[in-house]
N, C-alpha and C positions, 0 to 999 in steps of 0.2 A: 483247784483242781484234784480232780480224781483218778484213782487210774483199778484197772479190773483185780481182782484181791486173790491170789494165791489161795492155794483150798489150805495149805497148809496153816494161814492167818484164820481164815474160815473157823475151823479146825476147831484153833485154839482161843480165838473169843467165843465160841462155843461153849466150851467147856468154861471158860470160865464166867458166863452165865447163867450157864446149868449148876454149876455147883461152887457158888458159892460169890457172887460178887459183892468185894467190900474196896472199902479205902487202901490205900498206900502209908503208910509212917503213922496212921491214925488211927487206928485196932487195935482192942486190945484182945479178939479173938483168934482163933483159928484160923478162919476164912481171911482176918488181916494180915496175920501173917503169912499164911500163902499167899496172897497177891505184894503185901508188900518184899518177897524175898524172891517171886519173882517178876517185878522189876528193878529189883535191885541185879536180879542174875542179867536179863537185861541192857543194862550200864553197862554192866560186866564188859559182856559180848562185844557192845559195840566198841569199846575202846579197843578190846582185843583186833577186832576188827581192823579200826582205824591207826592201829598202833599208836594213842590217844596216851601211853609212857602210864595214867594213870585212870579208874574211872570218875573218881568227882569231877573232871575236866570235862564229861559225857553230862550235857545240860537238855533235858527232855523240851519242847517246845509242843504245838498245837501243828507250827511247817513252818518252812523257811521261814515263809512271809511272817512270820508272828517272830521267829528267831530276828531277822534284821530286824525289825521296829523295837524291839527290845533292845540289843546290839545298839542300835544308830541311840535311842533316849539313853541306854545306861550311860554312851560316851560321852556326849552332849556333852558332860560340863568339863571336856576334855581338851575343848578349842577355843579357840578369842578368834573374832572378826579378823578375818582377809587370812585363817588360817585355808589351806585347800583338801580338798576331798578330791581324787580320783579314781572315775570308771570309766569303763572303756563303753565304744555307744554300743554298744551289743547287748547289754545289760535290762535284763527280765523286769519287768516295774516292779518284782518284790527287792530286786537290787539295787533299783532305781529312785523310786518313790522315798526311800526313808532318809539317805544322800539328799535327796533334793530339799526335801520337807528340812533335813537337818540345816543345810547350808541356807534358804531363807532365814528360816525362825536366826543363828545365831551369825547371819553377816555373815557365811562363810561363799569360797568361791569352789565353783563346782568342774572339775576337770575334764573332760570328756575326749581317752584316749582312739586313736583310732583303727580302723581295722585294715588290712590291708587287702587288693585284690580277692584273697580265698576265703577271706573272712577272720582271720586272726591277726587279733591283736597287735599294729604298727612297732616292732620294741626300736625301733629305730623312733618314732616318733616319740614315743614313750621318756625315751630318754630325754629329753628332750621337754618332757612337760612336767616328768614329776621331779620337784627338786626344795629349793629348806621350806617353801611354805609349806607344802605336803603333810601331811598329818595322820592320812588315812589314802591306803588303796581297795578298793574294793571289786572286785571282777571273778566272774565267771567260771568253773573252771569246765565247762564245755557246752557253751551256745546250744542252744533248745530248739534253735530256730535253725540254726546253719550243720548243724551238727560237728561244730571245730572244736576241735581242742584249742585250750592255752595256752602261751608259754609260759607255765606260771614260776619257773622254778628264774626265768631271765626278771619279770619281774618285780614277784617281790624284795631278790634284789635289790632291785632299783628302791624303791620305797625304803629298803631299812637303811641303804648307803644313804638314802636321807634321814633316818630316825623314825619312818611313819610308819605305826600300826599297819597291817593285813588282813582283808576281813579276804577267804574265798568261800561265793556259791557252789558247793559241791553239790548242790541234789539232781543237774541231769547226769554227774559226772562217777557220786559214789556209786548207781546199780551199778556199773562197769566194771567192773573188776575189786580189788582187796587194794589200797590206795594209805599210804604210810604218811601220817600228820607232822610223826616227827622228822620226819627226813623233808616233807615239803618246807618244814618253817614258818609255813602263816601264824598270823595270832586267833585267827580264828576261824575255825571250817565250819560252815551250817550245811 
């Protein structure tokens, strides 16, 4: 996926390419030091914007699809056959396929949380589907198709009560204002 680029981004990229493109955390020269400083400053700004607690909790990837795949592979050995992963019926493929493939590889059950008529995850149904075998809840903050905000606080509380990890795909929601990931209480915000 792609999007239109704001002028500030185009200007920053042009400045970078014209005035000394360099690898971060690898170069011993001034352009490398500047690139590293800018990179780490960006991490700090992202942490502040999301109230992530500390900048070390921010990990840059190529995008949400890549991040969710890395997360699924990174968590793979936390699961045993018969464990459950709960996702909603409205997930973008980026937040469906990694968990679906993980379930196939490890003999897990993929539990699909239904939606109500307004396109919101049905919390009553979720309460009966998220149970003691649930090891992970992965849901979108905001539907990329329907534009519906999901009841994350209630869903995360249901999952945490079962000891499950929680993943929020915030790709669509993060651009609509500030979000406090510490208050949200999810384990991973992508």
